[in-house]
N, C-alpha and C positions, 0 to 999 in steps of 0.2 A: 436544499442549498436556503439554510435561514437566512436572515439579514444582517446577524449579527457575522460571518462566518467572515474570513481572513480571506483577498483572492492570491496564490504564492502563485511567481510567473515559474516558470522548467527546473528551472538553479535553483531554487529554492526546494523542487520535489526531488528533485537530483540527492540533493545534500539530504532533505528527513528520507530519505529513503536508503539511501546509501549505499545509491547507484550511478552511476555521469546521465549525462543529458542524453544522451545519444538513445538510451534506455528508456526514459523518460515521453521523447519525440519520438519513440514506436510503439509506446501505449496511445497515446494519442492519435498516430497517424490511424491503431490497427483499431480507434474507436474501443479498447479494450479500458479507458476508462473518462470518463466525464471529465469534460473541459468547460473553459465561458470563450469563447473570438470576441476579442474586443480590437477591430481592423485588425492588423497583421502580428497583437499580438494574445498570448495563448493565455491562460489563467487556469488556476484548479484551487477550489476548494476548497479550505481544509476538512470539512465535514465530505469532501468523493473520497478526498485520503484517506482520510480516519477510518472512510470506512472500506476503500480498494483494500490497506491494511489487514482490516479484518475480519474479509471476508478469505481472504489471502493467508491469514493464518492454522497452520494447525495442532493439533493441538496431540498432546506425547500418549504414547499409548501407554494404560499401564493395567500391567501384568498385578498376577496373584504372585507371591512365592508359594511354591508346592511345598509340603515340610514335609515330604520325604525326598532322602540325595544327601536334605545335609549332616556334614561333619558332624561329631561335635569338640 
């Protein structure tokens, strides 16, 4: 986390992920995402959220087309 990071609320993170708040709270409870605890409030930095998304992004499988079996 760098100094320019914005701290996001659980609601903000849920909106950005396109999930419910409950999912984000489960990520926090299971410590599957880094977070900042400010009293009773929980915040997740933008860089942590970006890293979380990048780590879980699955690249497509690229297959080479075979020249066999093509119909004219």
